[in-house]
N, C-alpha and C positions, 0 to 999 in steps of 0.2 A: 691152687684149688680155688674154684669160684664159690661165690656165695651159695649158689644152688646146690652144688656138690656138698658143701659144708653142712647145709641144712638137712640134706638127705642123710648124711652120715650121722648127724646128731639125732634125727628122728629114729633111725635104726638102733642107735646106741641106747636110747631111752624108751624104746617101745615096751619093754617089760614093766618098767615103773609106771608108765602111762596106763597100761592095761590094768595093773593092780589098783591104781587110783580110781579108774572107772568102775571096777568091780566093787570097791569100797563105797563109792558114792551110791551105786545101785543098791547095795545092801542097806545103807542108811535110809534111803528113800523107802524101801520096802518095810523097814522097821517103823518108820514114822507113820506109814499108811496103816500098819497093823494096830499101832497104839491108838491112832485117831479113830479107827473103826470101833474100837472097844469103848470109847468115851463120847461118841457122837450123840447118842440118844440119852444117856444117863451118866451121872458122875460115878466114878469108880476109884478105889484106892490103888496105890502102887502094887501091893500084893495081889489084888484082884486082877489087875491088868496082866501082871506077870504070869499068874496061873492060867489065865485065859489064852494067852499067846505062847505059853510054854517057853518063857525066857527068864533068866535070873532077874530078880527084883532090882538088883544093883544096876543092871543094864537099862531096865525100864526107867528107873529114876533119872538116869542121865538124859534120856530122850525127853521125858516129861519136863524135866527142869529146863532144858533147852527150848522146848516148845513154849513153856510158860514165859521164859525170858523174852521171847519174840512175840508174845501176845496171841499165840495160836491156841493156847490152853489156859483156862482159868481155874483157880483154886476155889473149891466150894466149901461146904460145911465139913466139920471134922466127924469122922466115924471112928470112935475109939481113939487110938493114938495116931491115926492117919487122916490126911485130908482127902477128900474126893475131888478128882479132877474131871473137867469136862471141856469139850471143844468150845472155844469162844464163838460167840454169835457174830 
């Protein structure tokens, strides 16, 4: 079996997992976009963001934490027990 045939067989074998990975990446990008849209103009807390986009707060926290880690979101003033997050300039 030549390299070309082996690669073709491997692509067919893994096509389902590649499609699932693509779908997961697409869902993550959509979630990041939704979160950023909520905090682009004014700071909001995790519960406020979660309520606005109808997603569990635990899930929003994961995305906001990741965005904060990579400098795309900044932590603002505290509002009660929660910090307000906003898109970094």
